[in-house]
C-alpha positions as CSV (number, residue, x, y, z in Angstrom):
1,M,77.0,30.6,59.7
2,S,79.9,28.4,60.3
3,E,81.1,27.3,63.7
4,A,84.4,29.3,63.3
5,T,82.4,32.5,62.6
6,L,80.3,31.9,65.7
7,W,83.5,31.4,67.8
8,A,85.0,34.6,66.3
9,L,81.8,36.5,67.2
10,F,81.9,34.9,70.7
11,V,85.5,36.0,71.2
12,I,84.8,39.5,69.9
13,V,81.8,39.8,72.2
14,L,83.8,38.4,75.1
15,I,86.7,40.9,74.4
16,N,84.2,43.8,74.2
17,T,82.5,42.7,77.4
18,L,85.8,42.5,79.2
19,F,86.8,45.9,77.8
20,I,83.5,47.5,79.0
21,A,83.8,45.8,82.4
22,G,87.4,47.1,82.7
23,M,86.2,50.6,81.8
24,A,83.4,50.4,84.4
25,L,85.8,49.2,87.0
26,G,88.3,51.9,86.1
27,L,85.5,54.6,86.3
28,L,84.4,53.2,89.7
29,L,88.0,53.5,91.0
30,I,88.3,57.0,89.6
31,S,85.0,57.9,91.3
32,R,86.2,56.6,94.6
33,K,89.5,58.5,94.4
34,L,87.6,61.7,93.4
35,N,85.4,61.2,96.5
36,E,88.4,60.8,98.7
37,L,90.0,63.9,97.2
38,A,86.7,65.8,97.7
39,E,86.6,64.8,101.4
40,K,90.2,66.1,101.8
41,V,89.6,69.3,99.8
42,D,86.3,70.3,101.4
43,P,87.8,71.1,104.8
44,L,90.7,72.9,103.1
45,A,88.3,75.0,101.1
46,A,86.3,75.8,104.2
47,R,89.5,76.8,106.0
48,A,90.6,78.9,103.0
49,T,87.2,80.6,103.0
50,E,87.5,81.4,106.7
51,I,91.0,82.8,106.3
52,L,89.9,84.9,103.3
53,G,87.1,86.3,105.5
54,R,89.6,87.2,108.2
55,V,91.9,88.8,105.7
56,E,89.0,90.8,104.3
57,R,88.0,92.0,107.8
58,L,91.7,92.9,108.6
59,T,92.0,94.8,105.3
60,E,88.9,96.8,106.0
61,E,90.2,97.6,109.5
62,V,93.6,98.7,108.1
63,Q,91.8,100.8,105.5
64,R,89.6,102.4,108.1
65,R,92.6,103.2,110.4
66,G,94.6,104.5,107.4
67,E,91.7,106.9,106.6
68,Q,91.6,108.0,110.2
69,I,95.4,108.6,110.2
70,L,95.1,110.6,106.9
71,D,92.2,112.7,108.3
72,Q,94.2,113.4,111.5
73,T,97.3,114.2,109.4
74,A,95.3,116.6,107.2
75,T,93.9,118.3,110.3
76,L,97.3,118.5,111.9
77,V,98.8,120.0,108.7
78,E,96.0,122.5,108.5
79,N,96.5,123.5,112.2
80,V,100.2,123.9,111.8
81,S,99.8,125.9,108.6
82,R,97.4,128.2,110.3
83,K,99.8,128.6,113.3
84,V,102.7,129.3,110.9
85,D,100.7,131.9,109.1
86,T,99.7,133.5,112.4
87,T,103.2,133.4,113.7
88,T,104.5,134.9,110.4
89,A,102.0,137.7,110.6
90,I,102.9,138.4,114.2
91,A,106.6,138.4,113.4
92,E,106.0,140.7,110.5
93,E,104.1,143.1,112.6
94,T,106.5,142.9,115.5
95,I,109.6,143.4,113.3
96,S,108.2,145.6,110.5
97,Q,106.4,148.2,112.6
98,P,109.5,149.2,114.6
99,L,111.6,149.0,111.4
100,I,109.2,151.3,109.7
101,G,109.3,153.7,112.6
102,A,113.1,153.6,112.8
103,A,113.3,154.2,109.0
104,S,110.9,157.1,109.3
105,L,113.0,158.5,112.2
106,V,116.2,158.1,110.2
107,A,114.6,159.7,107.1
108,G,113.4,162.6,109.2
109,I,116.8,163.1,110.8
110,S,118.4,162.9,107.4
111,R,116.1,165.5,106.0
112,G,116.6,167.7,109.1
113,V,120.4,167.5,108.7
114,Q,120.1,168.2,105.0
115,A,117.8,171.2,105.6
116,Y,120.1,172.5,108.3
117,R,123.1,172.2,105.9
118,E,121.2,174.0,103.1
119,Q,120.3,176.8,105.5
120,G,123.9,177.0,106.7
121,L,125.1,177.3,103.1
122,E,122.6,180.0,102.4
123,K,123.8,182.0,105.4
124,G,127.4,181.5,104.5
125,D,128.3,178.9,107.1
126,S,130.7,176.3,106.0
127,G,129.1,173.6,108.0
């Protein structure tokens, strides 16, 4: 091999060595930056986990209270419906019984008047 070839190989090896050293240095710097970021992110992730836990507990509490309110509302609606039905039945009895009696009385009087008229016509009265 000639001396120029040896120098060319030496330069190529030197360039490759510098390239690899530069890449190693770059990876080292990237690793340090990633470690710094991890140190900053870890507390934030822990805080986020804590907040999510609180949100989950609050959501469960809201759901539980919502179910209680729905149950109480259903009971209230059922009680009000029952009272409305009872009140309606009482009102129907209170109003319809006297009306039926009055209607019966009026019908009886009407029949009596009609029978009286018919008897009067048979006897010749012009009533």
